[in-house]
N, C-alpha and C positions, 0 to 999 in steps of 0.2 A: 342085190346080194347083200347079205349081212354077215359079218364076222363078229361073234359075241355081241349081237344086237347093235352094231355100229354100221351105219350105211357106208358103202364104199362106191367110188366111181366105177362105172362099167369099163371105162378105158383109163389107163394111167397116162394122163397128160398134165405135165407140170405147167403151171401158169406163171411164167418167169416174172412178169411185171408185178403180180401180187406177192410172190415170194420175196422179191427184192424190196418192195415197199415195206412189208412187214419186218423183214430182217433189219431194216434201218431203224425201226421203232423199238426193237427189243432192248431191254436194259442189259447192262454188262452181266456176264456170267456170275461174277462175284456178288453183285447185288441180288440176283435171282437166288443164289445159294443162301445169302443172309435172310432173304424173305422166307425161303423154305424152312430154315432153322427157326425163325420166329414162329411160324405156324406149327412146328413140332411142339413148341412149348405149350401151345393151346390144345394139344392133343391128349392132355391128361385131365381127367375129370376132377381130381383133387385140386389141381391148379385153377381150373375154371371155378370151382366152388369158392376157393379163396378169393379170386378176383370178384365174384359176385358179392361176397361179404364186404370187401373193401369198397364196393360201389356205395354202400350205405354209410360206412364210417371208418375212420382211421382206427386201427386196432393193434394191440400187442399180440405176440405169439400165444400167450396164455389164454387170452380171450378168444382168439380164433380156434385154438385147440378145443376149448370148452364148447364153443358154438358148433363145431363140426364133429364133435365126439371123436377126436383123434389125439395122438400124443403130441406133446410139444416138439419132440424130436422130428416127427414126421412133418409137422407144419414148418419147422425151421428149415428142413431140407428143401421143401417146395418153395418157400419164400426166397431161399438162396438162388434157386434157378430163375424165379421170376425177377429177382433183382439183377442178376447177371444179364438177363434179357432186356433190362431197362423197362420192365412193365410195372414194377412197384419201386417205391423209394422208402427210405426209413429216416426217422429222426429220433434222437435220443432225448429223453426227458428224465434226468436223474439216472436211476438204475434201469429204467424201462426204455425199450425201443418200440416205437410205434410205426406201423406200416400203412401206406396208402398207395393209391394208384399213382403211377409216375406222371401221367397227364391225361387229358381228355381223349386222346387218341385211343387209349386202352379201352375206355368205356365204349367208344363208338364201334370199335372192332367187335367186341363181344356182343354189344347190343344188336348190331347188324346181323351177326351170325345167329343170334337168338331169334330175331325177327324172321330170318330166312327159314329156320326149321319149323317155325310156327305157321308158315303159309299153308 
């Protein structure tokens, strides 16, 4: 039997030992919530484009806006979200602020997702 193309058991029989084993391995609800929130940040194509740009080079808002053909205001808004999520970091150089990936984890997350869609 299939409900919405998902196979179901013919009989409803709970396998207590499996359920208990997996329950013990689940992260805390707060950690799962935080993980879901992180993935929401990746759910915007503009933010993904910004992250891809920052793979290549540290850049300021003006440069990113020019490259992506967007307004500085729109880029600043998205960078603020990325920074709050600890995906990008910034450094000031005189009057300019330059953005880069926060760490190598960000690159790996995006790269693995990209590899997955290309399979």
